[in-house]
Backbone bond lengths (Angstrom), bond angles and torsions (degrees), N, CA, C in turn:
res aa  C-N    CA-C-N  psi(-1)  N-CA   C-N-CA  omega(-1)  CA-C   N-CA-C  phi
1 M - - - 1.447 - - 1.545 109.10 -
2 N 1.386 118.63 133.67 1.478 120.41 178.51 1.445 111.66 -72.61
3 K 1.334 114.97 147.82 1.365 121.67 -177.93 1.622 110.87 -98.92
4 V 1.304 115.09 131.94 1.522 121.95 179.23 1.557 105.00 -114.21
5 I 1.243 112.87 123.50 1.481 124.32 171.46 1.400 110.65 -112.91
6 T 1.389 121.43 106.53 1.432 128.87 178.77 1.495 111.31 -85.46
7 A 1.272 118.37 117.24 1.479 120.73 -179.41 1.476 112.24 -79.47
8 P 1.341 119.68 148.12 1.429 120.63 179.14 1.499 108.38 -74.02
9 E 1.304 118.69 170.04 1.468 123.78 179.65 1.507 111.86 -53.24
10 M 1.333 114.52 121.74 1.465 121.08 -179.73 1.487 107.59 -158.69
11 S 1.370 115.15 171.86 1.450 116.41 -179.96 1.533 111.96 -84.35
12 N 1.255 118.33 161.02 1.470 125.08 -179.76 1.563 107.68 -54.47
13 E 1.312 117.42 -43.27 1.457 120.53 -178.53 1.509 106.25 -63.88
14 E 1.254 126.00 -50.21 1.424 121.17 -179.50 1.514 110.86 -60.70
15 F 1.255 119.91 -44.31 1.503 121.12 -179.79 1.464 113.95 -59.38
16 L 1.386 118.39 -43.35 1.413 122.92 -178.31 1.465 112.17 -71.43
17 K 1.351 117.82 -35.42 1.493 119.57 175.19 1.493 110.01 -66.54
18 L 1.290 120.76 -32.23 1.506 121.36 -179.13 1.536 110.40 -75.67
19 Y 1.348 122.35 -39.94 1.398 120.05 -161.26 1.601 112.61 -120.93
20 A 1.386 119.16 -22.76 1.403 118.21 179.64 1.469 115.91 -68.99
21 R 1.290 116.53 124.03 1.487 120.66 -178.58 1.551 109.62 -144.33
22 P 1.311 116.08 149.00 1.486 118.14 -175.08 1.539 116.07 -50.90
23 G 1.320 113.33 130.90 1.512 115.47 177.74 1.545 112.51 99.71
24 R 1.330 116.61 -22.58 1.455 123.63 -178.14 1.501 108.53 -71.69
25 I 1.279 118.27 153.38 1.452 124.48 175.16 1.578 112.03 -95.04
26 G 1.287 118.31 140.74 1.382 121.91 176.08 1.490 109.56 -118.95
27 L 1.375 117.87 130.46 1.487 128.28 178.59 1.509 104.87 -112.84
28 V 1.265 112.74 132.26 1.469 116.64 -174.45 1.569 111.71 -125.03
29 G 1.411 118.17 134.30 1.428 119.10 179.60 1.542 108.05 -111.75
30 G 1.242 116.28 130.99 1.557 118.02 178.20 1.443 109.53 -121.09
31 A 1.397 115.38 164.30 1.433 120.93 -174.86 1.507 108.10 -115.54
32 T 1.368 122.28 10.67 1.440 124.29 179.73 1.477 107.00 -73.68
33 L 1.309 116.88 172.43 1.433 122.28 -177.67 1.550 112.02 -64.33
34 V 1.294 118.07 -38.74 1.420 123.53 -178.00 1.541 108.61 -76.86
35 D 1.360 117.94 -32.73 1.472 119.00 176.63 1.523 112.08 -66.12
36 R 1.371 113.18 -41.91 1.351 122.16 -179.82 1.536 112.59 -65.04
37 A 1.343 117.35 -36.78 1.440 123.20 177.38 1.531 109.38 -62.50
38 I 1.354 114.22 -46.89 1.509 117.56 178.63 1.477 112.07 -65.08
39 R 1.300 121.37 -41.89 1.485 123.54 -178.02 1.542 109.28 -66.62
40 R 1.397 116.10 -34.43 1.455 117.98 178.00 1.479 112.91 -72.42
41 A 1.413 120.09 -35.15 1.392 123.34 177.06 1.518 112.04 -61.88
42 E 1.387 117.11 -33.67 1.417 121.45 -178.86 1.489 113.48 -71.63
43 R 1.296 118.26 -1.07 1.489 118.15 -177.28 1.600 108.69 -67.83
44 H 1.244 116.32 -16.45 1.458 118.10 175.02 1.482 116.13 -69.41
45 V 1.346 115.22 -17.02 1.469 122.08 173.63 1.577 112.37 -72.43
46 D 1.280 112.79 -33.01 1.452 119.78 -176.33 1.571 110.88 -86.18
47 A 1.319 115.20 139.08 1.504 119.41 178.96 1.486 114.83 -64.40
48 E 1.340 112.04 -28.44 1.511 117.93 179.63 1.512 112.18 -101.85
49 G 1.285 115.62 10.30 1.504 118.53 175.13 1.480 112.70 68.71
50 K 1.377 116.83 26.61 1.496 118.30 177.43 1.516 112.22 -77.26
51 W 1.367 120.95 137.73 1.342 122.51 174.46 1.588 113.67 -55.73
52 S 1.311 116.15 146.13 1.477 116.83 172.46 1.543 111.94 -73.51
53 N 1.284 115.51 160.08 1.487 121.25 176.62 1.561 108.02 -87.25
54 W 1.481 117.67 -10.02 1.490 113.80 -159.52 1.620 104.61 -123.65
55 S 1.223 117.55 143.49 1.437 127.17 174.93 1.458 121.01 -126.16
56 H 1.440 114.82 -3.35 1.416 120.74 -175.95 1.563 103.64 -153.31
57 A 1.421 111.82 152.73 1.424 118.80 176.30 1.542 109.61 -138.91
58 L 1.262 120.32 148.64 1.473 124.11 -172.49 1.536 105.83 -154.10
59 I 1.340 112.30 168.34 1.502 117.60 170.13 1.552 109.54 -124.07
60 F 1.321 114.65 135.66 1.467 115.95 177.29 1.540 114.20 -77.10
61 S 1.207 114.45 137.11 1.495 122.16 -177.95 1.477 109.76 -102.55
62 E 1.346 115.31 -155.12 1.461 120.78 -173.48 1.538 113.84 -98.37
63 Q 1.263 114.71 164.69 1.472 120.46 172.91 1.578 105.22 -85.11
64 R 1.318 112.31 132.18 1.461 120.17 178.53 1.481 115.19 -98.13
65 C 1.339 113.40 -179.30 1.412 120.76 -175.19 1.554 107.71 -74.55
66 D 1.387 121.65 -8.85 1.390 120.76 174.75 1.562 111.86 -83.72
67 G 1.345 117.83 0.74 1.440 123.67 177.73 1.545 111.39 90.60
68 H 1.351 120.44 -7.40 1.436 121.15 -173.94 1.611 107.35 -100.91
69 Q 1.296 112.93 148.09 1.446 120.39 164.57 1.461 109.61 -84.15
70 W 1.328 116.78 146.93 1.458 120.98 -175.27 1.513 109.52 -119.83
71 V 1.343 121.08 161.18 1.433 124.79 171.18 1.545 107.47 -120.47
72 I 1.347 111.55 158.42 1.458 118.24 173.85 1.643 103.75 -117.92
73 E 1.320 113.60 131.03 1.444 115.64 -176.53 1.576 109.09 -156.98
74 S 1.250 115.34 161.34 1.457 122.75 174.59 1.528 102.21 -104.93
75 D 1.314 119.94 114.36 1.402 120.22 -172.29 1.537 109.94 -153.47
76 L 1.415 118.29 169.09 1.431 123.39 168.55 1.541 107.55 -99.50
77 A 1.279 120.08 128.21 1.466 121.64 177.53 1.445 107.84 -137.02
78 A 1.346 115.37 135.83 1.477 123.43 175.48 1.493 111.21 -127.64
79 A 1.217 119.02 126.37 1.498 126.83 173.57 1.491 116.55 -146.79
80 R 1.293 115.00 127.17 1.522 120.01 174.46 1.595 105.80 52.12
81 K 1.283 116.50 52.93 1.497 123.21 173.52 1.538 112.64 64.78
82 H 1.342 114.30 8.50 1.508 117.01 179.04 1.555 105.85 -109.88
83 I 1.321 116.06 124.68 1.436 121.69 -175.22 1.668 108.38 -115.50
84 R 1.370 113.17 130.76 1.407 119.41 -178.48 1.529 104.40 -118.31
85 L 1.278 116.71 123.55 1.529 125.58 177.14 1.488 108.44 -116.85
86 G 1.317 120.44 105.07 1.422 115.36 174.37 1.488 111.97 138.70
87 V 1.400 121.27 -167.94 1.390 130.48 -179.01 1.576 106.24 -61.07
88 Q 1.365 119.95 122.73 1.443 123.09 -177.42 1.564 104.88 -149.89
89 E 1.303 108.20 160.98 1.485 118.08 170.39 1.585 108.68 -103.07
90 N 1.294 117.15 139.03 1.513 120.42 174.92 1.555 108.47 -135.68
91 R 1.328 118.87 153.38 1.348 119.18 173.19 1.479 110.98 -69.99
92 I 1.345 124.03 145.84 1.471 128.71 -177.20 1.567 104.97 -61.89
93 T 1.300 124.45 -22.95 1.420 121.74 178.37 1.445 115.21 -61.71
94 K 1.365 120.36 -11.09 1.419 125.03 174.87 1.506 110.12 -62.66
95 Y 1.389 116.38 -29.27 1.424 121.08 -174.87 1.501 114.93 -97.54
96 Y 1.392 116.48 11.05 1.413 121.30 176.88 1.488 111.92 -72.59
97 N 1.361 121.17 -21.40 1.363 126.64 -174.00 1.513 111.97 -76.46
98 E 1.305 115.66 108.54 1.489 120.14 -176.31 1.565 114.69 -75.17
99 D 1.393 116.51 -17.25 1.420 116.78 179.77 1.515 112.74 -73.55
100 Y 1.410 112.89 -28.25 1.412 120.10 -179.83 1.538 113.13 -92.29
101 Y 1.387 110.65 -39.66 1.513 115.98 -171.86 1.555 102.50 -123.49
102 A 1.296 113.26 95.39 1.525 123.28 -167.34 1.552 108.11 -84.23
103 S 1.298 119.26 -41.66 1.501 123.70 -173.14 1.447 112.30 -125.96
104 F 1.300 118.03 150.68 1.493 120.06 -178.41 1.427 111.44 -144.66
105 A 1.330 118.58 142.04 1.441 125.33 169.59 1.513 106.02 -127.95
106 I 1.302 117.90 134.20 1.542 124.21 172.61 1.521 107.57 -117.96
107 M 1.344 110.14 122.15 1.422 118.88 -177.81 1.472 112.97 -102.32
108 D 1.350 118.46 126.26 1.456 122.47 -175.85 1.546 104.45 -115.75
109 L 1.400 112.67 109.43 1.484 119.60 177.90 1.488 110.35 -86.23
110 G 1.297 123.46 -3.30 1.496 124.22 176.96 1.486 110.96 74.30
111 L 1.328 119.54 40.10 1.406 123.16 -177.43 1.452 111.33 -75.63
112 P 1.405 118.19 138.11 1.493 119.44 177.57 1.464 109.73 -67.54
113 E 1.269 115.98 162.57 1.510 124.08 -174.36 1.531 109.33 -55.72
114 E 1.286 117.78 -46.46 1.494 119.40 -174.56 1.555 111.50 -66.56
115 T 1.333 117.13 -32.67 1.412 120.55 178.36 1.570 110.66 -72.70
116 V 1.327 115.53 -34.93 1.460 119.71 174.10 1.473 109.62 -59.14
117 K 1.330 117.63 -51.41 1.561 127.77 -178.73 1.510 107.50 -51.56
118 L 1.448 116.93 -47.92 1.430 124.17 -173.16 1.578 106.14 -67.76
119 L 1.356 115.15 -44.70 1.451 121.64 -179.48 1.572 112.06 -55.51
120 I 1.324 112.60 -48.34 1.515 119.16 -177.01 1.495 106.97 -71.80
121 S 1.326 123.89 -35.54 1.439 126.62 178.73 1.576 109.60 -61.50
122 H 1.284 114.84 -46.49 1.487 122.44 177.09 1.550 107.38 -57.32
123 G 1.318 116.45 -48.56 1.486 119.68 178.85 1.557 114.86 -55.81
124 L 1.348 113.58 -45.51 1.463 123.12 -174.96 1.581 105.48 -69.92
125 E 1.356 118.71 -33.94 1.447 120.45 179.16 1.563 108.46 -65.03
126 M 1.387 116.31 -43.85 1.421 119.88 -177.99 1.558 109.54 -65.74
127 M 1.267 116.12 -36.01 1.464 119.72 175.68 1.523 112.07 -63.49
128 A 1.377 115.97 -45.41 1.434 118.70 -178.65 1.531 109.49 -68.63
129 D 1.349 116.67 -27.98 1.490 118.96 175.87 1.496 115.75 -78.69
130 S 1.346 117.61 2.91 1.523 123.87 174.61 1.466 106.92 65.60
131 T 1.340 119.37 44.27 1.483 122.78 171.76 1.534 108.25 -65.26
132 Q 1.301 113.41 129.75 1.509 120.43 -171.13 1.509 112.40 -93.53
133 Y 1.371 114.75 162.54 1.460 120.69 171.16 1.549 105.23 -84.34
134 S 1.292 120.43 139.04 1.462 120.00 -176.08 1.557 111.47 -120.10
135 L 1.356 115.21 99.20 1.404 120.73 173.69 1.471 113.93 -61.14
136 R 1.435 117.27 -35.70 1.504 120.95 -173.88 1.458 107.48 -73.27
137 E 1.414 118.87 -30.84 1.491 117.42 174.81 1.465 112.96 -69.55
138 L 1.384 116.37 -31.62 1.406 120.23 175.26 1.570 114.47 -61.50
139 F 1.251 112.91 -39.02 1.521 117.46 171.93 1.495 113.52 -66.79
140 G 1.337 117.61 -33.35 1.431 123.47 174.90 1.546 111.44 -62.69
141 T 1.348 115.60 -38.33 1.358 119.94 178.08 1.489 113.77 -71.91
142 L 1.330 115.24 -34.91 1.566 121.01 175.99 1.518 107.03 -59.48
143 L 1.313 115.18 -42.03 1.492 120.80 -178.77 1.502 108.28 -63.42
144 A 1.379 118.45 -44.48 1.543 123.40 -175.50 1.568 108.65 -67.34
145 L 1.348 115.61 -31.40 1.484 121.38 178.00 1.505 110.35 -57.47
146 R 1.308 116.85 -38.62 1.473 121.77 -179.35 1.478 115.01 -81.52
147 R 1.363 116.52 -17.49 1.451 123.19 174.45 1.452 111.98 -124.83
148 P 1.319 123.67 85.55 1.401 127.42 -168.85 1.563 113.60 -51.81
149 G 1.337 115.57 -30.75 1.431 121.65 178.99 1.559 113.91 -60.16
150 L 1.265 118.58 -21.11 1.425 122.82 178.24 1.495 115.73 -87.36
151 R 1.282 117.07 -13.70 1.433 121.86 -172.47 1.519 116.95 -57.97
152 G 1.403 112.53 -36.15 1.465 120.32 178.36 1.474 116.06 -85.07
153 K 1.370 117.78 -1.61 1.402 123.21 -174.13 1.583 107.65 -103.53
154 D 1.397 116.73 169.11 1.397 121.98 175.21 1.435 112.42 -53.68
155 N 1.289 117.70 142.79 1.482 122.46 172.65 1.557 108.43 -66.65
156 P 1.437 118.00 124.17 1.350 112.44 -172.49 1.590 115.02 -74.03
157 L 1.379 113.11 -5.64 1.438 119.39 176.30 1.501 114.90 -108.22
158 A 1.349 113.78 19.72 1.509 120.55 -173.60 1.552 112.43 -65.72
159 R 1.316 111.64 143.49 1.528 114.66 173.62 1.539 106.82 -126.04
160 E 1.279 116.29 161.50 1.397 123.65 170.55 1.504 115.83 -63.13
161 K 1.298 121.61 138.49 1.472 124.41 173.08 1.523 108.72 56.77
162 S 1.338 118.41 45.46 1.469 120.74 -178.57 1.566 106.97 -142.43
163 F 1.274 113.70 142.14 1.513 120.00 179.89 1.536 110.50 -157.73
164 F 1.309 121.74 131.33 1.418 117.93 167.11 1.563 106.34 -90.51
165 C 1.338 118.83 174.96 1.421 125.28 -160.56 1.524 117.68 -49.92
166 S 1.276 119.34 -58.89 1.501 126.30 -173.17 1.598 103.60 -74.69
167 A 1.282 123.90 -34.67 1.378 124.60 174.68 1.621 112.25 -60.11
168 F 1.290 113.76 -43.13 1.451 125.10 174.91 1.546 106.84 -58.02
169 V 1.257 118.22 -50.22 1.566 122.46 -175.57 1.532 108.08 -64.15
170 H 1.402 118.86 -45.25 1.425 120.80 177.80 1.499 111.05 -61.39
171 H 1.270 117.06 -45.25 1.444 122.56 -174.00 1.505 109.85 -64.12
172 L 1.370 114.76 -46.09 1.439 120.75 -178.24 1.569 113.29 -62.16
173 Y 1.266 118.12 -44.82 1.525 124.02 176.30 1.562 108.36 -61.86
174 G 1.343 115.86 -37.26 1.456 119.18 175.18 1.463 111.56 -62.31
175 K 1.324 124.29 -27.15 1.483 124.40 177.96 1.490 112.38 -70.18
176 V 1.390 116.50 -16.70 1.487 116.91 179.29 1.596 107.14 -113.85
177 G 1.364 117.78 19.40 1.434 123.64 167.57 1.535 113.00 87.29
178 I 1.289 118.31 19.20 1.497 123.59 178.70 1.493 110.55 -116.98
179 D 1.378 117.08 118.91 1.448 123.89 -178.40 1.531 106.89 -99.26
180 L 1.268 116.76 102.11 1.477 122.89 -175.98 1.529 114.15 -67.58
181 A 1.408 113.17 -29.73 1.493 115.80 -174.93 1.565 106.09 -137.48
182 P 1.357 119.68 78.43 1.437 122.18 -178.01 1.560 111.27 -55.47
183 G 1.354 116.14 137.21 1.458 116.22 179.23 1.434 116.21 86.37
184 I 1.392 119.72 -7.35 1.362 124.92 178.34 1.544 110.98 -114.72
185 H 1.253 121.64 129.15 1.485 122.51 -178.97 1.573 104.14 -66.36
186 S 1.343 113.98 147.17 1.460 119.80 -177.34 1.449 111.60 -62.09
187 K 1.384 121.61 -26.39 1.434 126.91 -176.63 1.513 109.89 -91.81
188 N 1.300 115.64 5.46 1.463 119.40 174.84 1.555 111.36 -121.47
189 T 1.359 116.03 19.70 1.463 124.57 -172.26 1.459 109.32 -90.85
190 T 1.352 115.91 130.90 1.529 118.32 176.64 1.543 105.42 -108.19
191 P 1.328 119.37 167.36 1.371 122.60 176.65 1.552 115.43 -61.90
192 E 1.350 111.39 -27.04 1.521 114.72 176.67 1.452 110.44 -70.46
193 D 1.346 120.11 -36.06 1.473 125.22 172.36 1.513 111.54 -55.90
194 I 1.313 117.64 -45.32 1.444 118.96 177.41 1.513 111.42 -66.51
195 A 1.309 119.24 -38.29 1.489 122.89 -179.52 1.567 107.77 -62.19
196 R 1.347 121.12 -30.53 1.356 126.28 178.87 1.454 118.07 -91.75
197 T 1.356 115.84 12.07 1.496 117.42 -175.51 1.495 116.64 -55.40
198 P 1.374 117.82 137.51 1.458 119.51 179.47 1.648 112.98 -74.70
199 V 1.241 114.73 -6.78 1.451 123.56 -176.30 1.560 106.88 -69.97
200 P 1.361 120.32 122.81 1.427 122.10 -178.82 1.510 113.85 -46.75
201 H 1.299 122.67 136.36 1.471 121.62 177.36 1.502 107.10 -164.84
202 T 1.318 109.77 170.94 1.457 124.42 171.15 1.502 111.38 -114.96
203 V 1.400 118.10 127.57 1.455 118.63 178.92 1.536 110.86 -108.98
204 Y 1.332 113.85 130.71 1.475 120.87 168.30 1.517 108.89 -100.70
205 L 1.237 115.69 121.32 1.470 126.74 -166.57 1.581 112.55 -113.17
206 L 1.322 115.88 125.76 1.445 119.26 171.76 1.605 104.68 -124.27
207 D 1.305 113.94 94.83 1.472 120.98 -169.62 1.534 113.90 -107.25
208 R 1.320 114.41 115.96 1.395 118.49 -176.02 1.554 110.21 -101.80
209 H 1.301 117.42 11.20 1.444 124.33 171.78 1.562 111.12 59.59
210 L 1.332 117.14 67.71 1.432 121.07 -174.45 1.526 111.07 -72.82
211 G 1.345 118.24 -26.66 1.494 117.32 175.46 1.529 110.97 75.75
212 E 1.352 114.43 -165.15 1.503 119.04 -177.00 1.479 108.48 -120.63
213 S 1.227 120.21 -140.83 1.504 124.10 -179.66 1.485 108.75 -64.34
214 K 1.285 116.37 133.07 1.457 123.43 179.32 1.494 109.13 -63.27
215 I 1.362 116.06 -39.87 1.444 121.21 -176.06 1.570 105.72 -68.37
216 K 1.332 116.93 -47.18 1.496 121.96 178.42 1.518 109.85 -55.25
217 E 1.344 114.91 -46.11 1.543 119.87 -174.88 1.481 103.93 -66.47
218 A 1.271 124.26 -40.75 1.485 122.97 -178.22 1.497 111.63 -67.74
219 A 1.295 117.27 -37.95 1.519 123.64 175.66 1.437 109.65 -61.16
220 L 1.392 118.24 -44.32 1.471 120.66 177.22 1.453 114.09 -62.78
221 R 1.345 117.49 -40.95 1.501 119.70 179.73 1.524 107.73 -64.28
222 L 1.386 117.46 -44.50 1.462 120.43 -176.33 1.500 107.61 -60.10
223 R 1.368 118.22 -44.70 1.435 123.27 -175.28 1.501 107.85 -63.35
224 G 1.310 115.49 -41.79 1.523 116.30 177.08 1.573 116.90 -60.25
225 K 1.399 107.84 -37.26 1.462 112.86 176.79 1.545 114.45 -67.22
226 I 1.338 113.26 -35.71 1.507 118.11 -179.54 1.566 106.31 -68.75
227 K 1.281 118.26 -39.26 1.442 123.60 -177.24 1.574 110.42 -64.82
228 D 1.396 114.49 -38.30 1.386 120.69 178.41 1.607 113.54 -65.77
229 R 1.396 110.86 -41.77 1.403 116.17 -177.12 1.544 109.26 -70.57
230 L 1.376 117.79 -38.98 1.419 118.29 176.80 1.503 112.17 -64.23
231 A 1.254 115.73 -38.04 1.516 117.88 177.60 1.486 116.70 -65.45
232 K 1.320 113.56 -22.29 1.542 119.92 178.36 1.561 110.62 -84.01
233 K 1.260 116.78 -16.44 1.513 119.35 178.59 1.532 112.08 -75.46
């Protein structure tokens, strides 16, 4: 059985300094409109239609001579009119912002040191090879989520040298012989699929209870109040 360690309330910086290590997987939950849309789409993974907690996936890399730990991820990044779309390295400090990155899970699969080095090397190779972020593959995955029979097949919108975030993580672990989501094609993999991996692991969890649709939650609260009042009559 997998072990879940829930962290007490702390900052993202404190949490990441405690648990982020090279080769571990990071799952991020955001509350922005785009994050909520991704988390909502992943409800098709859950038997009860519950929203996912996770909207992004990444892999923790090494600490460099600059004193910072880095992450490898496939993402969309814009800064000072410069846009990066695809596999990239970023300082872990990017994820200290709790307004954008509200909840975190760090998954430790207990990889040996040599496997961690190989994993990171493959990630750096994909970055050097200019592997792109694929929005069209993301839409292909959204289609497959509504039709489970498609999830194990090729993404119909697949492109060469392109991966979105969780597809990149699934693919990269596959390069070292670990299938994070058996039966699901790497290019149809969601962050929630990675969170549910059958591969034995320990999860370190910083959960700020993002919830689902605010309108839906308000409606459920109102329904509950009505039921309580009817029961008292």
